[in-house]
C-alpha positions in Angstrom: 281.5 25.1 -32.9 280.0 28.6 -32.7 277.0 30.2 -34.3 277.8 31.9 -37.6 275.8 35.1 -38.3 273.4 34.7 -41.2 275.0 35.9 -44.4 273.3 38.4 -46.7 273.6 37.0 -50.2 274.0 39.1 -53.4 272.6 38.4 -56.8 275.0 36.3 -58.9 277.2 35.3 -56.0 278.8 31.9 -56.3 277.8 29.8 -53.4 280.5 27.3 -52.3 280.3 24.2 -50.3 282.1 25.9 -47.4 279.5 28.7 -47.3 276.6 26.2 -47.3 278.3 24.1 -44.6 278.8 27.1 -42.3 275.4 28.7 -42.9 273.2 25.6 -42.9 274.9 22.5 -41.6 277.0 24.1 -38.8 274.2 26.4 -37.6 271.7 23.6 -37.5 274.2 21.6 -35.4 274.5 24.6 -33.0 270.7 25.1 -32.8 269.9 21.5 -32.1 273.0 20.3 -30.1 272.2 18.9 -26.7 272.8 21.2 -23.8 274.5 20.2 -20.5 272.4 22.0 -17.9 268.8 23.1 -17.6 265.9 23.6 -15.2 262.6 22.5 -16.7 260.0 25.2 -16.0 256.2 25.0 -15.8 254.4 25.9 -19.0 252.5 28.5 -17.0 254.7 31.6 -16.5 256.6 31.7 -13.2 257.2 34.7 -11.0 260.9 34.0 -10.9 260.6 33.0 -7.3 260.6 29.7 -5.5 259.2 28.4 -2.2 259.5 25.4 0.1 256.3 23.3 0.1 255.7 20.0 1.9 254.9 16.9 -0.1 251.7 15.2 1.0 252.1 13.4 4.3 251.7 9.9 2.8 253.0 7.9 0.0 249.7 7.7 -1.9 249.6 11.2 -3.2 251.8 12.4 -6.1 252.3 16.0 -7.2 252.4 16.6 -10.9 252.9 19.5 -13.3 253.6 20.1 -17.0 257.1 21.4 -17.7 258.9 22.5 -20.8 262.3 21.2 -21.9 263.5 23.7 -24.6 266.5 21.7 -26.0 267.6 18.1 -26.1 269.8 17.0 -23.2 271.5 13.8 -22.1 271.1 13.7 -18.3 273.7 12.2 -16.1 272.4 13.7 -12.8 269.2 15.2 -11.4 269.4 17.8 -8.6 266.5 18.8 -6.3 266.3 20.6 -3.0 264.9 19.4 0.4 264.2 22.0 3.0 263.2 19.9 6.0 261.3 16.8 7.1 261.6 13.1 6.9 263.3 10.5 9.0 265.3 7.3 8.8 263.6 5.5 5.9 262.2 8.5 4.0 262.7 8.5 0.2 261.5 10.7 -2.6 260.4 9.5 -6.0 260.7 11.6 -9.2 259.4 10.5 -12.5 259.0 12.1 -16.0 256.3 11.3 -18.5 255.5 12.3 -22.1 253.0 15.1 -22.4 250.2 12.6 -23.1 251.2 10.6 -20.0 251.5 7.3 -22.0 255.3 7.0 -21.9 257.3 7.0 -18.7 260.7 8.6 -19.6 262.4 7.9 -16.2 261.5 6.9 -12.7 264.1 7.3 -9.9 264.2 7.4 -6.1 266.4 9.1 -3.6 266.7 7.4 -0.2 267.2 10.6 1.7 266.2 9.8 5.3 266.2 13.1 7.3 268.7 14.7 5.0 268.2 18.3 3.7 269.8 20.4 1.1 270.5 19.8 -2.6 270.2 16.1 -3.4 271.8 14.4 -6.4 270.3 11.4 -8.2 272.5 9.7 -10.9 270.7 8.7 -14.1 271.5 8.1 -17.8 268.8 9.3 -20.1 268.5 11.4 -23.3 265.5 13.6 -23.4 264.2 15.5 -26.5 262.8 19.0 -26.5 259.1 19.2 -25.7 256.5 19.4 -22.9 256.6 16.7 -20.2 254.7 15.8 -17.0 256.9 15.7 -13.9 255.8 13.7 -10.9 257.2 13.9 -7.3 256.1 12.1 -4.2 257.2 10.2 -1.1 258.3 6.7 -2.2 258.5 6.0 1.5 256.9 8.3 4.1 258.4 8.3 7.5 257.3 10.5 10.4 257.0 13.9 8.6 256.7 15.2 5.1 259.7 16.3 3.1 259.5 20.0 2.0 260.6 20.5 -1.6 261.7 23.7 -3.4 259.0 24.4 -5.9 258.2 27.1 -8.5 255.9 30.0 -7.7 253.8 30.7 -10.7 250.7 32.3 -12.0 248.0 29.9 -10.9 245.2 31.3 -13.2 245.4 28.3 -15.6 247.7 25.9 -13.8 245.1 25.4 -11.0 242.0 25.5 -13.3 240.3 22.3 -14.4 238.6 22.3 -17.8 236.6 19.2 -18.4 238.0 17.0 -21.1 241.3 18.9 -21.4 244.7 18.1 -20.0 245.4 19.6 -16.6 248.6 21.6 -16.2 249.2 20.6 -12.5 247.6 18.9 -9.5 247.8 15.7 -7.6 247.2 12.1 -8.4 246.4 9.1 -6.1 249.1 6.4 -6.4 249.7 3.1 -4.7 252.4 2.7 -2.1 254.8 5.3 -3.4 255.0 3.8 -6.9 255.0 5.9 -10.0 252.3 4.5 -12.4 253.4 3.2 -15.8 251.1 5.7 -17.5 249.0 8.6 -16.3 245.9 10.4 -17.7 246.5 14.1 -18.0 242.8 14.9 -17.6 242.6 13.0 -14.3 244.7 15.2 -12.0 243.0 16.7 -8.9 243.6 20.3 -9.5 244.7 22.4 -6.5 245.7 26.0 -6.0 249.5 26.5 -6.0 250.3 22.9 -6.9 253.8 21.6 -6.1 255.9 21.7 -9.3 259.4 21.0 -8.1 262.5 23.0 -9.1 264.7 20.3 -10.6 268.0 20.8 -12.4 269.2 18.4 -15.1 272.9 18.0 -15.5 274.5 16.5 -18.6 277.9 15.6 -19.9 280.0 18.7 -20.5 
């Protein structure tokens, strides 16, 4: 189904069911239909660039950032990129939370060892449009930190901490590589140039 250009109505024109279906129903379906591929971007404007940055060299520090998902999507696979690092038992955890941090949308791990390159993680999850908090960390840290492709963005507001207001990025202390059931958006430790990973969501064509 394709988008139909909005019609210019004339006074006295007889409006038929077919016209209404095309102009209202069908266009609403196009506007709100799930998409099959997207990269959630930080709510803070990016520079259009990316960089490889190491995760914390432990499994007790998680990196978080607020990202925007512009359209609904039913995810079947997550892709992210490892530049270097790690060893035999290394694994990476990725989790997604509602903007208020009180609902964990998904929580997945990739047992990646010393592997590098684009890594797929299979998942089945429908996500609505909105702002979300993404978390990435070592689920298991082994020998050296994994470097992850992250967004390069304007840090003016992402790295600033305003007491009582939700942080847009930072780090969070966790226990043993586990993603907490809920998180408090005002409790991030804000850092300059925080690691917000470049992650691609793939859906069913």
